[in-house]
Each structure stands twice: as C-alpha cells, then as structure tokens.
All heavy atoms as TSV, in Angstrom:
chain	resi	resn	atom	element	x	y	z
A	1	MET	N	N	104.908	18.021	-123.573
A	1	MET	CA	C	103.724	17.202	-123.510
A	1	MET	C	C	103.323	16.907	-122.063
A	1	MET	O	O	102.168	16.919	-121.729
A	1	MET	CB	C	103.954	15.914	-124.285
A	1	MET	CG	C	102.793	14.953	-124.170
A	1	MET	SD	S	102.667	13.979	-125.611
A	1	MET	CE	C	101.097	14.143	-126.178
A	2	PHE	N	N	104.293	16.621	-121.196
A	2	PHE	CA	C	103.977	16.287	-119.817
A	2	PHE	C	C	103.603	17.515	-118.989
A	2	PHE	O	O	102.995	17.388	-117.941
A	2	PHE	CB	C	105.146	15.559	-119.149
A	2	PHE	CG	C	105.329	14.157	-119.655
A	2	PHE	CD1	C	106.423	13.825	-120.417
A	2	PHE	CD2	C	104.384	13.189	-119.390
A	2	PHE	CE1	C	106.580	12.536	-120.884
A	2	PHE	CE2	C	104.526	11.899	-119.857
A	2	PHE	CZ	C	105.631	11.566	-120.617
A	3	GLU	N	N	103.956	18.701	-119.468
A	3	GLU	CA	C	103.611	19.899	-118.723
A	3	GLU	C	C	102.120	20.199	-118.760
A	3	GLU	O	O	101.599	20.891	-117.914
A	3	GLU	CB	C	104.378	21.118	-119.276
A	3	GLU	CG	C	105.865	21.055	-119.082
A	3	GLU	CD	C	106.567	20.446	-120.293
A	3	GLU	OE1	O	106.022	20.509	-121.403
A	3	GLU	OE2	O	107.653	19.900	-120.111
A	4	GLU	N	N	101.431	19.704	-119.766
A	4	GLU	CA	C	100.008	19.990	-119.926
A	4	GLU	C	C	99.126	19.201	-118.965
A	4	GLU	O	O	97.986	19.554	-118.738
A	4	GLU	CB	C	99.578	19.681	-121.364
A	4	GLU	CG	C	100.239	20.565	-122.384
A	4	GLU	CD	C	99.868	20.161	-123.794
A	4	GLU	OE1	O	99.009	19.285	-123.969
A	4	GLU	OE2	O	100.459	20.724	-124.717
A	5	GLY	N	N	99.614	18.115	-118.420
A	5	GLY	CA	C	98.793	17.279	-117.548
A	5	GLY	C	C	98.037	16.242	-118.375
A	5	GLY	O	O	98.391	15.939	-119.503
A	6	PHE	N	N	96.992	15.725	-117.810
A	6	PHE	CA	C	96.196	14.728	-118.507
A	6	PHE	C	C	95.267	15.401	-119.501
A	6	PHE	O	O	94.610	16.382	-119.188
A	6	PHE	CB	C	95.338	13.917	-117.521
A	6	PHE	CG	C	96.135	13.009	-116.657
A	6	PHE	CD1	C	96.221	13.225	-115.300
A	6	PHE	CD2	C	96.785	11.913	-117.199
A	6	PHE	CE1	C	96.941	12.387	-114.495
A	6	PHE	CE2	C	97.516	11.062	-116.401
A	6	PHE	CZ	C	97.605	11.293	-115.044
A	7	GLY	N	N	95.181	14.831	-120.659
A	7	GLY	CA	C	94.250	15.326	-121.663
A	7	GLY	C	C	92.915	14.616	-121.513
A	7	GLY	O	O	92.770	13.658	-120.748
A	8	TRP	N	N	91.930	15.064	-122.236
A	8	TRP	CA	C	90.596	14.468	-122.121
A	8	TRP	C	C	90.573	13.042	-122.632
A	8	TRP	O	O	89.775	12.233	-122.178
A	8	TRP	CB	C	89.567	15.327	-122.841
A	8	TRP	CG	C	89.745	15.375	-124.340
A	8	TRP	CD1	C	90.463	16.279	-125.039
A	8	TRP	CD2	C	89.189	14.482	-125.293
A	8	TRP	NE1	N	90.409	16.006	-126.380
A	8	TRP	CE2	C	89.622	14.896	-126.563
A	8	TRP	CE3	C	88.364	13.363	-125.198
A	8	TRP	CZ2	C	89.261	14.234	-127.724
A	8	TRP	CZ3	C	88.009	12.706	-126.365
A	8	TRP	CH2	C	88.459	13.144	-127.607
A	9	LYS	N	N	91.481	12.710	-123.585
A	9	LYS	CA	C	91.522	11.342	-124.103
A	9	LYS	C	C	91.977	10.365	-123.020
A	9	LYS	O	O	91.408	9.282	-122.864
A	9	LYS	CB	C	92.454	11.254	-125.310
A	9	LYS	CG	C	91.927	11.947	-126.528
A	9	LYS	CD	C	92.903	11.839	-127.686
A	9	LYS	CE	C	92.426	12.635	-128.879
A	9	LYS	NZ	N	93.381	12.580	-129.989
A	10	ALA	N	N	92.983	10.743	-122.245
A	10	ALA	CA	C	93.475	9.878	-121.177
A	10	ALA	C	C	92.419	9.705	-120.091
A	10	ALA	O	O	92.217	8.602	-119.569
A	10	ALA	CB	C	94.754	10.458	-120.585
A	11	VAL	N	N	91.723	10.770	-119.777
A	11	VAL	CA	C	90.683	10.702	-118.768
A	11	VAL	C	C	89.527	9.823	-119.239
A	11	VAL	O	O	89.016	8.972	-118.501
A	11	VAL	CB	C	90.183	12.119	-118.396
A	11	VAL	CG1	C	88.969	12.057	-117.494
A	11	VAL	CG2	C	91.295	12.924	-117.748
A	12	ALA	N	N	89.125	9.983	-120.500
A	12	ALA	CA	C	88.035	9.173	-121.050
A	12	ALA	C	C	88.419	7.706	-121.097
A	12	ALA	O	O	87.591	6.829	-120.789
A	12	ALA	CB	C	87.663	9.673	-122.446
A	13	MET	N	N	89.671	7.393	-121.449
A	13	MET	CA	C	90.118	5.997	-121.477
A	13	MET	C	C	90.111	5.412	-120.065
A	13	MET	O	O	89.720	4.263	-119.865
A	13	MET	CB	C	91.520	5.898	-122.082
A	13	MET	CG	C	91.526	6.102	-123.569
A	13	MET	SD	S	93.095	5.921	-124.450
A	13	MET	CE	C	94.346	5.851	-123.242
A	14	GLY	N	N	90.516	6.189	-119.091
A	14	GLY	CA	C	90.505	5.712	-117.704
A	14	GLY	C	C	89.104	5.446	-117.199
A	14	GLY	O	O	88.840	4.408	-116.580
A	15	TYR	N	N	88.186	6.370	-117.454
A	15	TYR	CA	C	86.800	6.166	-117.049
A	15	TYR	C	C	86.188	4.966	-117.759
A	15	TYR	O	O	85.469	4.177	-117.164
A	15	TYR	CB	C	85.953	7.411	-117.334
A	15	TYR	CG	C	86.008	8.444	-116.251
A	15	TYR	CD1	C	86.572	9.685	-116.481
A	15	TYR	CD2	C	85.481	8.184	-114.993
A	15	TYR	CE1	C	86.625	10.649	-115.485
A	15	TYR	CE2	C	85.530	9.133	-113.995
A	15	TYR	CZ	C	86.105	10.363	-114.248
A	15	TYR	OH	O	86.154	11.298	-113.277
A	16	GLY	N	N	86.473	4.827	-119.041
A	16	GLY	CA	C	85.931	3.706	-119.812
A	16	GLY	C	C	86.424	2.372	-119.293
A	16	GLY	O	O	85.638	1.441	-119.100
A	17	CYS	N	N	87.729	2.269	-119.063
A	17	CYS	CA	C	88.291	1.018	-118.531
A	17	CYS	C	C	87.747	0.717	-117.139
A	17	CYS	O	O	87.408	-0.426	-116.830
A	17	CYS	CB	C	89.812	1.109	-118.481
A	17	CYS	SG	S	90.568	1.129	-120.104
A	18	GLY	N	N	87.645	1.716	-116.303
A	18	GLY	CA	C	87.102	1.516	-114.954
A	18	GLY	C	C	85.654	1.086	-114.981
A	18	GLY	O	O	85.236	0.220	-114.212
A	19	PHE	N	N	84.878	1.660	-115.886
A	19	PHE	CA	C	83.470	1.295	-115.999
A	19	PHE	C	C	83.312	-0.150	-116.449
A	19	PHE	O	O	82.555	-0.919	-115.859
A	19	PHE	CB	C	82.762	2.233	-116.972
A	19	PHE	CG	C	81.317	1.908	-117.175
A	19	PHE	CD1	C	80.383	2.236	-116.212
A	19	PHE	CD2	C	80.898	1.247	-118.313
A	19	PHE	CE1	C	79.046	1.923	-116.381
A	19	PHE	CE2	C	79.570	0.925	-118.500
A	19	PHE	CZ	C	78.638	1.265	-117.527
A	20	VAL	N	N	84.057	-0.535	-117.478
A	20	VAL	CA	C	83.981	-1.917	-117.989
A	20	VAL	C	C	84.439	-2.895	-116.913
A	20	VAL	O	O	83.800	-3.933	-116.689
A	20	VAL	CB	C	84.817	-2.064	-119.280
A	20	VAL	CG1	C	84.968	-3.520	-119.676
A	20	VAL	CG2	C	84.182	-1.272	-120.406
A	21	PHE	N	N	85.521	-2.596	-116.231
A	21	PHE	CA	C	86.019	-3.466	-115.168
A	21	PHE	C	C	84.998	-3.576	-114.036
A	21	PHE	O	O	84.720	-4.673	-113.550
A	21	PHE	CB	C	87.354	-2.924	-114.627
A	21	PHE	CG	C	87.964	-3.781	-113.576
A	21	PHE	CD1	C	88.571	-4.973	-113.893
A	21	PHE	CD2	C	87.927	-3.387	-112.245
A	21	PHE	CE1	C	89.125	-5.767	-112.913
A	21	PHE	CE2	C	88.479	-4.168	-111.257
A	21	PHE	CZ	C	89.086	-5.369	-111.587
A	22	GLY	N	N	84.418	-2.472	-113.618
A	22	GLY	CA	C	83.440	-2.488	-112.532
A	22	GLY	C	C	82.184	-3.261	-112.889
A	22	GLY	O	O	81.675	-4.041	-112.081
A	23	VAL	N	N	81.677	-3.069	-114.091
A	23	VAL	CA	C	80.483	-3.807	-114.524
A	23	VAL	C	C	80.788	-5.299	-114.610
A	23	VAL	O	O	79.975	-6.133	-114.199
A	23	VAL	CB	C	79.963	-3.260	-115.870
A	23	VAL	CG1	C	78.925	-4.175	-116.480
A	23	VAL	CG2	C	79.392	-1.867	-115.680
A	24	SER	N	N	81.962	-5.645	-115.112
A	24	SER	CA	C	82.342	-7.061	-115.227
A	24	SER	C	C	82.438	-7.725	-113.861
A	24	SER	O	O	81.889	-8.810	-113.645
A	24	SER	CB	C	83.683	-7.195	-115.953
A	24	SER	OG	O	83.614	-6.632	-117.226
A	25	ILE	N	N	83.120	-7.099	-112.945
A	25	ILE	CA	C	83.261	-7.656	-111.600
A	25	ILE	C	C	81.909	-7.716	-110.903
A	25	ILE	O	O	81.574	-8.701	-110.245
A	25	ILE	CB	C	84.271	-6.831	-110.767
A	25	ILE	CG1	C	85.655	-6.957	-111.370
A	25	ILE	CG2	C	84.280	-7.270	-109.314
A	25	ILE	CD1	C	86.220	-8.366	-111.384
A	26	GLY	N	N	81.095	-6.678	-111.048
A	26	GLY	CA	C	79.759	-6.689	-110.453
A	26	GLY	C	C	78.903	-7.816	-110.991
A	26	GLY	O	O	78.187	-8.486	-110.242
A	27	TYR	N	N	78.989	-8.063	-112.281
A	27	TYR	CA	C	78.222	-9.154	-112.885
A	27	TYR	C	C	78.659	-10.501	-112.317
A	27	TYR	O	O	77.826	-11.327	-111.967
A	27	TYR	CB	C	78.394	-9.144	-114.406
A	27	TYR	CG	C	77.716	-10.300	-115.079
A	27	TYR	CD1	C	76.337	-10.303	-115.263
A	27	TYR	CD2	C	78.443	-11.397	-115.519
A	27	TYR	CE1	C	75.703	-11.370	-115.864
A	27	TYR	CE2	C	77.822	-12.470	-116.129
A	27	TYR	CZ	C	76.449	-12.451	-116.300
A	27	TYR	OH	O	75.826	-13.507	-116.889
A	28	VAL	N	N	79.956	-10.704	-112.209
A	28	VAL	CA	C	80.468	-11.972	-111.682
A	28	VAL	C	C	80.031	-12.171	-110.236
A	28	VAL	O	O	79.589	-13.249	-109.843
A	28	VAL	CB	C	82.008	-12.033	-111.810
A	28	VAL	CG1	C	82.579	-13.206	-111.034
A	28	VAL	CG2	C	82.413	-12.116	-113.270
A	29	VAL	N	N	80.131	-11.132	-109.424
A	29	VAL	CA	C	79.769	-11.238	-108.005
A	29	VAL	C	C	78.284	-11.529	-107.846
A	29	VAL	O	O	77.890	-12.431	-107.099
A	29	VAL	CB	C	80.151	-9.948	-107.249
A	29	VAL	CG1	C	79.506	-9.905	-105.878
A	29	VAL	CG2	C	81.650	-9.845	-107.132
A	30	PHE	N	N	77.430	-10.800	-108.554
A	30	PHE	CA	C	75.996	-10.985	-108.384
A	30	PHE	C	C	75.493	-12.230	-109.090
A	30	PHE	O	O	74.459	-12.775	-108.713
A	30	PHE	CB	C	75.230	-9.752	-108.856
A	30	PHE	CG	C	75.320	-8.639	-107.870
A	30	PHE	CD1	C	76.144	-7.554	-108.097
A	30	PHE	CD2	C	74.599	-8.683	-106.701
A	30	PHE	CE1	C	76.243	-6.534	-107.183
A	30	PHE	CE2	C	74.692	-7.670	-105.772
A	30	PHE	CZ	C	75.514	-6.594	-106.005
A	31	ARG	N	N	76.184	-12.692	-110.108
A	31	ARG	CA	C	75.781	-13.915	-110.790
A	31	ARG	C	C	76.106	-15.130	-109.921
A	31	ARG	O	O	75.370	-16.111	-109.908
A	31	ARG	CB	C	76.504	-14.013	-112.137
A	31	ARG	CG	C	76.034	-15.112	-112.989
A	31	ARG	CD	C	74.656	-14.799	-113.501
A	31	ARG	NE	N	74.289	-15.848	-114.437
A	31	ARG	CZ	C	73.081	-16.069	-114.822
A	31	ARG	NH1	N	72.110	-15.320	-114.389
A	31	ARG	NH2	N	72.812	-17.041	-115.648
A	32	ALA	N	N	77.226	-15.067	-109.215
A	32	ALA	CA	C	77.650	-16.186	-108.367
A	32	ALA	C	C	76.683	-16.370	-107.198
A	32	ALA	O	O	76.221	-17.468	-106.925
A	32	ALA	CB	C	79.066	-15.948	-107.859
A	33	ARG	N	N	76.372	-15.296	-106.503
A	33	ARG	CA	C	75.425	-15.347	-105.381
A	33	ARG	C	C	75.102	-13.923	-104.971
A	33	ARG	O	O	75.847	-12.999	-105.267
A	33	ARG	CB	C	75.986	-16.109	-104.188
A	33	ARG	CG	C	77.231	-15.466	-103.598
A	33	ARG	CD	C	77.751	-16.265	-102.428
A	33	ARG	NE	N	78.993	-15.709	-101.963
A	33	ARG	CZ	C	79.097	-14.695	-101.124
A	33	ARG	NH1	N	78.032	-14.131	-100.634
A	33	ARG	NH2	N	80.273	-14.248	-100.748
A	34	LYS	N	N	74.004	-13.761	-104.275
A	34	LYS	CA	C	73.641	-12.432	-103.787
A	34	LYS	C	C	74.398	-12.161	-102.498
A	34	LYS	O	O	74.263	-12.917	-101.540
A	34	LYS	CB	C	72.143	-12.352	-103.507
A	34	LYS	CG	C	71.289	-12.439	-104.736
A	34	LYS	CD	C	69.839	-12.329	-104.353
A	34	LYS	CE	C	68.971	-12.522	-105.561
A	34	LYS	NZ	N	67.566	-12.579	-105.222
A	35	PRO	N	N	75.167	-11.092	-102.439
A	35	PRO	CA	C	75.867	-10.768	-101.190
A	35	PRO	C	C	74.867	-10.397	-100.095
A	35	PRO	O	O	73.981	-9.568	-100.309
A	35	PRO	CB	C	76.733	-9.570	-101.557
A	35	PRO	CG	C	76.732	-9.489	-103.038
A	35	PRO	CD	C	75.512	-10.187	-103.519
A	36	ALA	N	N	74.998	-11.033	-98.948
A	36	ALA	CA	C	74.057	-10.819	-97.846
A	36	ALA	C	C	74.051	-9.362	-97.393
A	36	ALA	O	O	72.996	-8.810	-97.082
A	36	ALA	CB	C	74.410	-11.737	-96.681
A	37	TRP	N	N	75.208	-8.724	-97.361
A	37	TRP	CA	C	75.275	-7.334	-96.891
A	37	TRP	C	C	74.513	-6.411	-97.826
A	37	TRP	O	O	73.874	-5.466	-97.380
A	37	TRP	CB	C	76.730	-6.881	-96.756
A	37	TRP	CG	C	77.490	-6.885	-98.049
A	37	TRP	CD1	C	78.225	-7.908	-98.556
A	37	TRP	CD2	C	77.562	-5.828	-99.009
A	37	TRP	NE1	N	78.750	-7.557	-99.771
A	37	TRP	CE2	C	78.362	-6.284	-100.081
A	37	TRP	CE3	C	77.025	-4.545	-99.079
A	37	TRP	CZ2	C	78.641	-5.512	-101.192
A	37	TRP	CZ3	C	77.309	-3.783	-100.189
A	37	TRP	CH2	C	78.104	-4.253	-101.227
A	38	PHE	N	N	74.559	-6.687	-99.134
A	38	PHE	CA	C	73.871	-5.825	-100.090
A	38	PHE	C	C	72.363	-6.008	-99.997
A	38	PHE	O	O	71.607	-5.030	-100.001
A	38	PHE	CB	C	74.356	-6.138	-101.510
A	38	PHE	CG	C	73.760	-5.236	-102.552
A	38	PHE	CD1	C	74.193	-3.936	-102.671
A	38	PHE	CD2	C	72.762	-5.683	-103.391
A	38	PHE	CE1	C	73.648	-3.094	-103.623
A	38	PHE	CE2	C	72.208	-4.856	-104.339
A	38	PHE	CZ	C	72.657	-3.560	-104.457
A	39	VAL	N	N	71.926	-7.257	-99.882
A	39	VAL	CA	C	70.492	-7.541	-99.767
A	39	VAL	C	C	69.942	-6.901	-98.499
A	39	VAL	O	O	68.880	-6.271	-98.518
A	39	VAL	CB	C	70.234	-9.065	-99.777
A	39	VAL	CG1	C	68.788	-9.380	-99.460
A	39	VAL	CG2	C	70.623	-9.654	-101.119
A	40	LYS	N	N	70.676	-7.016	-97.401
A	40	LYS	CA	C	70.221	-6.422	-96.140
A	40	LYS	C	C	70.150	-4.893	-96.249
A	40	LYS	O	O	69.188	-4.278	-95.801
A	40	LYS	CB	C	71.166	-6.817	-95.013
A	40	LYS	CG	C	70.723	-6.297	-93.669
A	40	LYS	CD	C	71.664	-6.722	-92.573
A	40	LYS	CE	C	71.179	-6.134	-91.272
A	40	LYS	NZ	N	72.148	-6.217	-90.213
A	41	MET	N	N	71.145	-4.292	-96.884
A	41	MET	CA	C	71.171	-2.842	-97.038
A	41	MET	C	C	69.986	-2.361	-97.871
A	41	MET	O	O	69.322	-1.385	-97.523
A	41	MET	CB	C	72.483	-2.413	-97.699
A	41	MET	CG	C	72.614	-0.921	-97.898
A	41	MET	SD	S	74.170	-0.441	-98.642
A	41	MET	CE	C	74.015	-1.147	-100.271
A	42	VAL	N	N	69.699	-3.045	-98.975
A	42	VAL	CA	C	68.598	-2.639	-99.849
A	42	VAL	C	C	67.258	-2.832	-99.146
A	42	VAL	O	O	66.391	-1.960	-99.201
A	42	VAL	CB	C	68.651	-3.432	-101.174
A	42	VAL	CG1	C	67.385	-3.222	-101.980
A	42	VAL	CG2	C	69.865	-3.018	-101.973
A	43	GLU	N	N	67.082	-3.970	-98.463
A	43	GLU	CA	C	65.820	-4.212	-97.768
A	43	GLU	C	C	65.607	-3.210	-96.644
A	43	GLU	O	O	64.493	-2.724	-96.445
A	43	GLU	CB	C	65.784	-5.634	-97.227
A	43	GLU	CG	C	65.591	-6.673	-98.315
A	43	GLU	CD	C	65.645	-8.086	-97.780
A	43	GLU	OE1	O	65.981	-8.273	-96.593
A	43	GLU	OE2	O	65.350	-8.995	-98.561
A	44	ASP	N	N	66.662	-2.902	-95.896
A	44	ASP	CA	C	66.537	-1.925	-94.806
A	44	ASP	C	C	66.185	-0.545	-95.340
A	44	ASP	O	O	65.341	0.146	-94.780
A	44	ASP	CB	C	67.828	-1.851	-93.993
A	44	ASP	CG	C	68.020	-3.047	-93.079
A	44	ASP	OD1	O	67.047	-3.825	-92.907
A	44	ASP	OD2	O	69.124	-3.210	-92.548
A	45	SER	N	N	66.821	-0.144	-96.443
A	45	SER	CA	C	66.535	1.190	-96.965
A	45	SER	C	C	65.122	1.247	-97.543
A	45	SER	O	O	64.434	2.249	-97.399
A	45	SER	CB	C	67.574	1.597	-98.006
A	45	SER	OG	O	67.182	1.296	-99.292
A	46	ALA	N	N	64.660	0.160	-98.180
A	46	ALA	CA	C	63.289	0.135	-98.703
A	46	ALA	C	C	62.288	0.190	-97.550
A	46	ALA	O	O	61.265	0.876	-97.645
A	46	ALA	CB	C	63.070	-1.112	-99.546
A	47	HIS	N	N	62.581	-0.503	-96.472
A	47	HIS	CA	C	61.696	-0.481	-95.305
A	47	HIS	C	C	61.635	0.913	-94.693
A	47	HIS	O	O	60.559	1.402	-94.335
A	47	HIS	CB	C	62.176	-1.501	-94.272
A	47	HIS	CG	C	61.351	-1.534	-93.032
A	47	HIS	ND1	N	60.060	-2.010	-93.024
A	47	HIS	CD2	C	61.616	-1.139	-91.772
A	47	HIS	CE1	C	59.577	-1.894	-91.790
A	47	HIS	NE2	N	60.503	-1.368	-91.025
A	48	GLN	N	N	62.791	1.570	-94.586
A	48	GLN	CA	C	62.826	2.915	-94.026
A	48	GLN	C	C	62.067	3.898	-94.911
A	48	GLN	O	O	61.347	4.761	-94.412
A	48	GLN	CB	C	64.279	3.387	-93.861
A	48	GLN	CG	C	65.033	2.664	-92.772
A	48	GLN	CD	C	64.454	2.937	-91.402
A	48	GLN	OE1	O	63.917	4.000	-91.136
A	48	GLN	NE2	N	64.557	1.960	-90.521
A	49	ASN	N	N	62.217	3.768	-96.242
A	49	ASN	CA	C	61.507	4.666	-97.151
A	49	ASN	C	C	60.004	4.456	-97.068
A	49	ASN	O	O	59.236	5.419	-97.075
A	49	ASN	CB	C	61.985	4.466	-98.597
A	49	ASN	CG	C	63.363	5.038	-98.811
A	49	ASN	OD1	O	63.818	5.875	-98.045
A	49	ASN	ND2	N	64.026	4.562	-99.834
A	50	ALA	N	N	59.563	3.202	-96.992
A	50	ALA	CA	C	58.133	2.918	-96.885
A	50	ALA	C	C	57.585	3.468	-95.572
A	50	ALA	O	O	56.493	4.043	-95.540
A	50	ALA	CB	C	57.889	1.416	-96.980
A	51	LYS	N	N	58.338	3.321	-94.521
A	51	LYS	CA	C	57.918	3.829	-93.210
A	51	LYS	C	C	57.799	5.351	-93.248
A	51	LYS	O	O	56.846	5.929	-92.747
A	51	LYS	CB	C	58.962	3.404	-92.174
A	51	LYS	CG	C	58.558	3.557	-90.752
A	51	LYS	CD	C	59.721	3.070	-89.910
A	51	LYS	CE	C	59.344	2.748	-88.526
A	51	LYS	NZ	N	60.493	2.339	-87.717
A	52	ARG	N	N	58.772	5.991	-93.891
A	52	ARG	CA	C	58.774	7.444	-93.994
A	52	ARG	C	C	57.583	7.933	-94.814
A	52	ARG	O	O	56.940	8.917	-94.472
A	52	ARG	CB	C	60.084	7.901	-94.634
A	52	ARG	CG	C	60.347	9.367	-94.506
A	52	ARG	CD	C	61.723	9.752	-94.999
A	52	ARG	NE	N	62.768	9.056	-94.268
A	52	ARG	CZ	C	63.781	8.399	-94.837
A	52	ARG	NH1	N	63.894	8.342	-96.142
A	52	ARG	NH2	N	64.694	7.803	-94.100
A	53	LEU	N	N	57.275	7.234	-95.911
A	53	LEU	CA	C	56.138	7.627	-96.744
A	53	LEU	C	C	54.823	7.447	-96.003
A	53	LEU	O	O	53.927	8.280	-96.104
A	53	LEU	CB	C	56.126	6.818	-98.042
A	53	LEU	CG	C	57.162	7.239	-99.074
A	53	LEU	CD1	C	57.138	6.280	-100.244
A	53	LEU	CD2	C	56.925	8.648	-99.539
A	54	ARG	N	N	54.688	6.344	-95.273
A	54	ARG	CA	C	53.460	6.137	-94.492
A	54	ARG	C	C	53.289	7.253	-93.478
A	54	ARG	O	O	52.213	7.786	-93.288
A	54	ARG	CB	C	53.514	4.784	-93.777
A	54	ARG	CG	C	53.144	3.616	-94.640
A	54	ARG	CD	C	52.863	2.395	-93.809
A	54	ARG	NE	N	53.911	2.082	-92.856
A	54	ARG	CZ	C	54.873	1.194	-93.058
A	54	ARG	NH1	N	54.942	0.547	-94.187
A	54	ARG	NH2	N	55.778	0.957	-92.134
A	55	ARG	N	N	54.379	7.604	-92.836
A	55	ARG	CA	C	54.325	8.643	-91.808
A	55	ARG	C	C	53.990	9.997	-92.442
A	55	ARG	O	O	53.212	10.774	-91.911
A	55	ARG	CB	C	55.682	8.720	-91.118
A	55	ARG	CG	C	55.631	9.383	-89.776
A	55	ARG	CD	C	56.958	9.329	-89.090
A	55	ARG	NE	N	57.243	7.983	-88.622
A	55	ARG	CZ	C	58.432	7.548	-88.279
A	55	ARG	NH1	N	59.459	8.324	-88.363
A	55	ARG	NH2	N	58.608	6.326	-87.851
A	56	LYS	N	N	54.562	10.269	-93.596
A	56	LYS	CA	C	54.354	11.554	-94.267
A	56	LYS	C	C	52.924	11.682	-94.789
A	56	LYS	O	O	52.323	12.753	-94.723
A	56	LYS	CB	C	55.341	11.684	-95.425
A	56	LYS	CG	C	55.285	12.980	-96.154
A	56	LYS	CD	C	56.342	12.995	-97.242
A	56	LYS	CE	C	56.261	14.270	-98.051
A	56	LYS	NZ	N	57.246	14.276	-99.123
A	57	ASN	N	N	52.342	10.606	-95.303
A	57	ASN	CA	C	51.024	10.658	-95.914
A	57	ASN	C	C	49.882	10.401	-94.938
A	57	ASN	O	O	48.732	10.598	-95.286
A	57	ASN	CB	C	50.931	9.641	-97.057
A	57	ASN	CG	C	51.813	10.030	-98.210
A	57	ASN	OD1	O	52.094	11.205	-98.403
A	57	ASN	ND2	N	52.270	9.057	-98.954
A	58	ALA	N	N	50.171	9.970	-93.757
A	58	ALA	CA	C	49.118	9.591	-92.814
A	58	ALA	C	C	48.135	10.726	-92.504
A	58	ALA	O	O	46.930	10.513	-92.597
A	58	ALA	CB	C	49.736	9.043	-91.531
A	59	PRO	N	N	48.562	11.920	-92.129
A	59	PRO	CA	C	47.587	12.957	-91.773
A	59	PRO	C	C	46.688	13.379	-92.937
A	59	PRO	O	O	45.512	13.625	-92.744
A	59	PRO	CB	C	48.455	14.126	-91.330
A	59	PRO	CG	C	49.762	13.546	-90.979
A	59	PRO	CD	C	49.921	12.342	-91.850
A	60	ARG	N	N	47.213	13.408	-94.144
A	60	ARG	CA	C	46.406	13.829	-95.286
A	60	ARG	C	C	45.367	12.776	-95.664
A	60	ARG	O	O	44.313	13.103	-96.155
A	60	ARG	CB	C	47.302	14.089	-96.492
A	60	ARG	CG	C	47.939	15.449	-96.424
A	60	ARG	CD	C	48.680	15.734	-97.686
A	60	ARG	NE	N	50.052	15.292	-97.451
A	60	ARG	CZ	C	50.868	14.867	-98.382
A	60	ARG	NH1	N	50.485	14.799	-99.634
A	60	ARG	NH2	N	52.087	14.508	-98.100
A	61	ASN	N	N	45.696	11.525	-95.453
A	61	ASN	CA	C	44.796	10.457	-95.843
A	61	ASN	C	C	43.894	9.997	-94.707
A	61	ASN	O	O	43.208	8.999	-94.835
A	61	ASN	CB	C	45.598	9.261	-96.370
A	61	ASN	CG	C	46.359	9.618	-97.628
A	61	ASN	OD1	O	45.956	10.505	-98.357
A	61	ASN	ND2	N	47.446	8.943	-97.864
A	62	GLY	N	N	43.908	10.688	-93.622
A	62	GLY	CA	C	43.047	10.343	-92.503
A	62	GLY	C	C	43.580	9.185	-91.666
A	62	GLY	O	O	42.879	8.656	-90.824
A	63	GLY	N	N	44.808	8.797	-91.886
A	63	GLY	CA	C	45.385	7.690	-91.135
A	63	GLY	C	C	45.949	8.160	-89.811
A	63	GLY	O	O	45.995	9.352	-89.507
A	64	ARG	N	N	46.350	7.180	-89.019
A	64	ARG	CA	C	46.957	7.513	-87.728
A	64	ARG	C	C	48.376	7.994	-87.919
A	64	ARG	O	O	49.065	7.578	-88.825
A	64	ARG	CB	C	46.963	6.293	-86.823
A	64	ARG	CG	C	45.588	5.945	-86.324
A	64	ARG	CD	C	45.691	4.841	-85.340
A	64	ARG	NE	N	46.161	3.636	-86.038
A	64	ARG	CZ	C	46.624	2.557	-85.435
A	64	ARG	NH1	N	46.687	2.495	-84.132
A	64	ARG	NH2	N	47.016	1.516	-86.123
A	65	ARG	N	N	48.810	8.825	-87.010
A	65	ARG	CA	C	50.210	9.262	-87.019
A	65	ARG	C	C	50.997	8.360	-86.083
A	65	ARG	O	O	50.591	8.149	-84.960
A	65	ARG	CB	C	50.288	10.712	-86.575
A	65	ARG	CG	C	51.665	11.263	-86.703
A	65	ARG	CD	C	51.692	12.745	-86.455
A	65	ARG	NE	N	52.730	13.261	-87.327
A	65	ARG	CZ	C	52.649	14.347	-88.021
A	65	ARG	NH1	N	51.559	15.061	-87.957
A	65	ARG	NH2	N	53.630	14.738	-88.768
A	66	TYR	N	N	52.117	7.849	-86.547
A	66	TYR	CA	C	52.917	6.920	-85.741
A	66	TYR	C	C	53.975	7.625	-84.970
A	66	TYR	O	O	54.571	8.541	-85.357
A	66	TYR	CB	C	53.576	5.873	-86.651
A	66	TYR	CG	C	52.567	5.008	-87.336
A	66	TYR	CD1	C	52.176	5.244	-88.639
A	66	TYR	CD2	C	52.014	3.929	-86.655
A	66	TYR	CE1	C	51.271	4.442	-89.277
A	66	TYR	CE2	C	51.093	3.120	-87.294
A	66	TYR	CZ	C	50.730	3.367	-88.589
A	66	TYR	OH	O	49.818	2.565	-89.198
C-alpha cells in the first residue's frame, strides 16, 4: 500500500481541508479588521491598472499621451 504513494483520495482530502481552513482563517482576519497591507496592495494595483489603461487608450481616443 505504501509503495503506491498518495492516492487521489488522500490528495482530495488534503486540498479540501486546506481550503476550508484557509477560507475560515481569511474570514476571521477580514471580519476583524481590514489588513492595511492588503488594502494598500489592492489600491496600488488598481491605480497602476487604471494608469496603464489610460495610457493604452489615449492615442485612439484622441487624448494626450503621458
């Protein structure tokens, strides 16, 4: 039995337990308060994406190029 390695049932149980544990911990952390590092990361990435889209669409829409 041990020569075969992990079967798909063991792998599925591990993924399932990890998923439930991760969702539970994430819920507790975000319910308690918003982590400043996460909010900053999301806002920075949204700002960068908006900046990139403005830059990409500017010449086609007659806007200035930055």
